[in-house]
N, C-alpha and C positions, 0 to 999 in steps of 0.2 A: 426501917419499917418492919414491924412485927405483925404478921397477919395469921390469924388462926381461922380455919374453915371447919365447920361442923355440918355434917349431913345428918339431920335428925328425922329424915323421911323413913317411913316404915311401909313397905309394900302392902297394899290392901287396906291401910288405915283410912278412916273417914274423919270428918271434922270433929265428931264427938270423941274419937280416940285421942286426938291431939289435945283437946281440952282436958281430958283426964290426966295426961302426962305433961301438961303445960310447964309446970315448975321445973321438972327434970329436963325437959327438952329445950326450953327456951330461957326461962328466968335464971337458972343456974349458970348458964353460959355467959351472961352479961353482954349480949351482943350490941354492936354499934349499927349493924346492918343486917337485915333479914330479907331473904327471898322466900316467900311463902307460896308454894304451888299446892293448893289443896281444894278439894271439892268434887273432883271428877269421880272418885269412888262413891261419893254420896249419890251421885246421879246414876252411875253405872250399875251398882249392886242391886237396886230395886228391879231394874230391867232384867237382870239375870234371874231374878226370882219371880218374874212374871207380873210385876206391879209397876206403878209409876212413882217416881220420886216426889217427895213433898218439898217443893221449892222454898216455901216460907221457912220451914225448919232448917233447911240447909243455909239459907241466907241469914237466919238468926244466929246460927252457930259461927258462921264466918264473921258476922258483926261482933259477936262476943269475943272471938279470937282477936279481932282488930283492936277492940277496946282494952283487952287484957295486955296486949303488946304495948299499946300506947301508955297505959297506966303503970306498967311495971318495968319497962325497959328504956323507953325514950328512943328506941332504935328507929332509924329510917327503915321503912318496910316497903317492899315491892311485892305486889300480889299477882297471881296468875292461877288459872284453872286448867 
């Protein structure tokens, strides 16, 4: 069994950042299995700056990531925040 593990997490990134580097971080690796833990910085960073997060925008970006993963990799994906 040949298993390769890639950690493409970047500290401080938000969902929009991953969408920007999607091909490099995900598609190019041709994964069979993805563990995607993303979204907490989208919620936390606005609080640090004294405002509230826009939940619909965050959900829309996570939904876009899910669709891109489904349409480009076929990988089994597990999500967490």
